[in-house]
N, C-alpha and C positions, 0 to 999 in steps of 0.2 A: 503362509503367515499363521502363527499360532493364534488361537482365539483370544487369548489374553495378553498377547505381546504388546509391550508398551514402548513409547518413544522416550527420549532422555528426560522429558518433563513429567513422566508418569501417566500420560494419556494412553488409554487403550486404543490401539490402532483400528481394531474392528469397529469400535464405537465411532471413532473419528471418521472412518470411511463412510459409514451410514449417515452421519450428520452432514458430510459434504454432499452426498447423493441427494438427501432430502432438501437441504437448503438450496442446492444448485437447481433442483427441479422447481422449487417454489419461486426462485428469482430469475429463471432463464428468460421469461418474457419481458422482463424489465430492460433487457439488453437486446432482445431479438423478438419484437412483437409490438409493445407499446412504443418503443424507440429502438432504432437500429444502431448498434455499436459499430462504428467504422474503425477497423483495425489495420495497422501497418506494422510490418517488421516481425511477424510471427516466426519467420524462419530463424531468427536469432535465438529464440527459445529452444528450438530443437537441437542446437549445437552447443548448449551449455553443459558443463559437468553436473553431476548429481548433487554436489554440495559446494559450500563456500562461495555462494553467489549472493550478492546484495543488490536488491532492486531499490532504486531511489525514485521518488515520484513527487510531483506537486499533489496537493490535497484539496478536495472540494466538498466532500461529505464525510460523516463519521464512518459509515459502513459500506456504502455502495462502491467506493473506490476499490477496497480490498476484495469485495465479492466479485467485481468484474475481473480482477486479476486472477482469481481462482478459476473463473470460466476460461479466460483467454489462455492461461498457461496450460491447463489440462487439454483444451481443444488443440493447441499448437503441438503438444506432445503426442496427440493422437492423429497428427498429420492433417489437421484442418489448416488451410492456408488463409490467414487473415479472416477467419470466420469462426463463429461458434454455432454454426448450423448442425443440427442433429445432436441432441443432448446425450447421446450414447457415450461420449467421452468421459462422462462423470461416473460410469460404472466402475472403472478402475483408476481412480484419481491418484495423483502424486500426493503422498501422505506426509512428506517432509517439507511442506511449505509453511512458513511462519510469518507473522507480521508484528511489528512493534506498535503497541497501543498504550494509552494512559490507563493506569490501574483503576483510577476512579471511574472512568468511562466503562470499563469492562465489568465493573461490579454494580452498575446502575440499574439492573433489572434482570429478569430471567433470560430474555433473548440475548443481551450482551454476554451473559455467562455461558450460554450455549455457543455463541460465536467465539468466545475465548477458548473453549475446548477444541474448536476446529484448528486453532493454531496461534493464539495470541501470546506474545511475549509481553506481559504486562509490566510496565515500569512506572516509577514515580517521577512525574515531571518536576524539573528543578526550577521552573520559571512561573508556573501557574497551578493553582489548586482551588477547587470549588468556586471557580469564577473570579478568583482574586490573584493578582500578581504577587509572586513570592520569590525568594532567592535562597535555595538550599543546596547542599552538596550533592553531587552525583553519587548514587549508591553503587559501589563496586560490584555488588551482587547482580544489579541490573546489567552492567557491562558484561559480566561473566555469562549471564543468561543468553545474551545476544551471541556471544562467542560460541556457546554450546549449540545454539540453533544453527549457526553457520557451519559448524563442524558436522552437523547432521544433515543439513539440506540448504534450502533457499530461504532468504529473509527479505521481507518487504518493509521498507521504512519510509516515512515522510519527514525529510530532514528539516522542514520548517517547524514541525511540531504543532501546526495550526492550519485550519482551513482558510484563514485570511490570506489572500494572494499577496505576493511580493514582500512577505515578511522575511527577515534575515534567516539564513541557514544556520542551524545550531552546530556549533563546532564539535559537539560530541560525535556527530556522524563522521567527520573527518578523522577524529581520533580513533574511532572504531575501524575505519578503513586502513589507517596506518598500522594499527595493532594486529588485525587479523588478516590483512592482505587479500580480501575477497575480490572476485571479478565483480565490477560495479556496472550495472546495467540501468541506464536512465529510462524512465517512462514519463510521457506527457499526456495527461488526460484533459478533456474539456467537455463542457455541456452538462456535467453531472449536477452542478448546483442549480441549473435551470430546470432539469427534468425531475429531480428528487426533492423530498423535503429535507429539513435540516439534518436529520439523522441519516438520511440516505436509505430509508426503509420503505417509504411510500412514494409512489409515482405521483408527482405534482402536475406534470404537464406532458402531453404526448407529442409525438412527431418532432422531438428536439434532436438536433444534430449532436451526437455524442462521438467523440474521437478518442482513440487509444493508440498512441504511437510508441513503439518499442525502438530504442535507438541502439547503436553499436556500443559495446562496452567502452568505458573510459580508459584512456591510457594514463596510468599513474605510476610514478616512481615512488614506491612505498617507502624506501629508505631515505631518500634525499629531498623529496618534495615537502614543502611546508604545509601546515594545517590551513593557513590562509589561501594558499594556492589551490588546494583541494576544494575548499569551500567555494572559491570562485568558479572552478570547473563545474561543481554541482549546480550553482546558480544558473550558469549558461545551459547546462545539459537539460535541466527540467524547466527551462524558460521562465525562471523567476528572478533573473538579474534585473536591476532597475532599468536597464536600457530597453527592455521589452515593453515597459510602460508606454513608451512613445508610439507604439504601433497599435495600441488598444483604444478604440473610440471612447470618448468621455462618457457617453451614455452607458456603455458597458461597465466602465469603472465604477460609476455611481451605483449601478445595480449590484455589482459585487460587494460594495461597501454596505449597502442596505441589507443584503442577505447575510453578511457576516456579523452585522449588528444583531440580527435575529439569533444567530448562532451563539453569540456571546451572552445574550440574555436568556438562552434556553437552560 
């Protein structure tokens, strides 16, 4: 790898590699130390192609969710089975991992800007801006950026576009799936909103059960399946379909709502 070789977004890969190493070292104990991340399905990661893979997940904090995925993906590619033990997997990380994030979030300070360099595809949200509900057109340049990232590697997206649980899936994710025909891998995380602060940068509580489940890729008929059908598959796959509300204790639902009110006020 040349010292100044860049990815399709102009980021220098040598710089990106060192940022992943440093940030990974600083955050490792958040998932293996203060709290133990319980991982399932890491063997699925090892069998994926190098590009055109879309990971879909529920969303609990702004940054911890993505950071955990960088750990789990790189550990899995280094033959750790459902484990992030031994941080050596970060020495040669996969550099073509990207994640979709709101542009305003990634410009909100120095640390978000550093995290953006690690792999953010920063897009303008069409439904919310600066804490207010809005309604604006999707920017085709944002869609093209996601396509460019899929062509180069793996993309992580949170199709609800919010950390509030059981919110509707954004149809844009289904349109991207139909347009670019990626392998779609669901991930379900839990425990992050209890163990981390609102941003997902500070450990709020120790000894919290954190889970990270990687599921088998979705079976999708890209040509003939409707957008609404794909949306419903996503809802079930990341366990955000309204039917899942019936199995969550009321006290936990109230705690979710309290935490997400704090996030909206942040």
